Structure formats: structure tokens, C-alpha cells
N, C-alpha and C positions, 0 to 999 in steps of 0.2 A: 517467442510473446511479442506480439504488438503491446507497443504505446496505451492503448484502451480496455486491452487485456489486463496489464500489468494492471492499472486504472482500479477495473472492477474488483479487480482482486485485493487490493489495498485496501480500497473502497470497504467493503468486503470487512476484513478485517476490523477493519478501524470501528465496526459499527456501523455502516447502515445498511439500510435493508433495500431489497431490490422487492417490488411487487406490480403486479402485474394490473390493466384499469376495469378490468373486464367487457371494455365495451370490444363488443364486436364485428361494429361501424368502420372504429377506429382501433383495433383492438395496440396498445401500446402499453411497454414498462415503464415504470418511476420508480424514484427513487427519494426516499424518506430517510433524514439527517437524523445522526443518533440522541441527539439531543432537544427533537423537535418529535415527536413520532406525529403528531395531526403535520407535518407539514410536509413538502414538496420539494425537489431542489435535486442541484445538480450536482453531483459529487466532485472535489478536487481534481486535477489535475496533476496529478504527484509526477508525472517522472517530467514535466517541464514546472514545479515552484516547490523552488530549497526550502521556503516557507510552508508548505503541509508536508515535503517531506519529513522535514523537523517535528512537527505535532504528528504523524504517523511512527517515525523513531521513541517517541514517549509512550507508546504499547507496550514492548517489550517490553521481556522481562529482564529487569536489573539485582533479582535477586538470587536465593540459590540459585537458579537457574541460570545462569549469566551467560555460562558458557555454551550452553544447549538448545536442540533447536527451541526457535520460539525468546531467546535472550538475546540481549544487547552486545555482553563477547561474540556470540554469532556474528551477530551480522555484520559485528567489526572488523571479524576474520575475514565473513565471506566481501565485505567492500572490499578490504586489503586486497583483494585476490584478483577482485574486480578491476580496480584501479591499476595496480601492478607496477608501471616502474611510476607513479602520479602516488606523491600522497595523497591520502585521503579526504584532507579539508578541503582542496577543492577539487574533489568529486564534483559529477553534475548532477543535479535534480535523476535525468536518468540512470547515470548509475547507481545510485544510491535505491532508485525504485528494484532496478534489477537484486540489487543486491538483499532489500527487506526480505521482496519476494521467495527469493532463494532460499530464505531464515525463517519463512515460515513453510516451508517446504509447498510449496503452489507453480512452483518452475515449470514449466512446460519447454520443452526443444523443439 
């Protein structure tokens, strides 16, 4: 997957909505932030921003489904596999973004 595709998947999972402006002369999609339904914005660049990935990680289940799909434990296991011989604390935003998308079962080869 490209960084753009990964960012789109994570943004949608985190509550961003994509809407079409409906203008026939200049058709364009725009994004609505999760906390501002009247707003228009650009979703975060999750693949290049560790702070944004930290916020995205907070959306994963930490309760009963900790080790299931969509669970934080499943995410940690996936991140460990992606990092292979590297400690997950030093994982890049890109590695975390890939693990996140795999955790929510949206990864496409």
C-alpha cells in the first residue's frame, strides 16, 4: 500500500469522513474532521508523524478484545513482526502505520 492509501484508511478509522463537494466544474473530495462536523481539513500524515500515530493507537480496543483484531495487544504483536530485529519502541511512524492497518484488517498487498 502507498502512504496515501495507509493515511486514508487510518483517517477513516479514526473518524474522519470523506465527502464529495458535488461541484461539476471542479469535482473534488474533501475531509471532515471527527471533532468538527462543519469543518473541512486535511487528515494527518500518519505515515510520517509519530504524534499522530500515537493518537491513532489510542483508538484500538484495550479491554476484553485486547488480543483480537482491532485490539491493542494484536497491534503490538503485529508491530513486533514488522520491526523484526528492532525494538518496537524505536519503530518509525511508517512501521506503526503499517501495523495499525494490518491490525484493523485493511492491509492490501
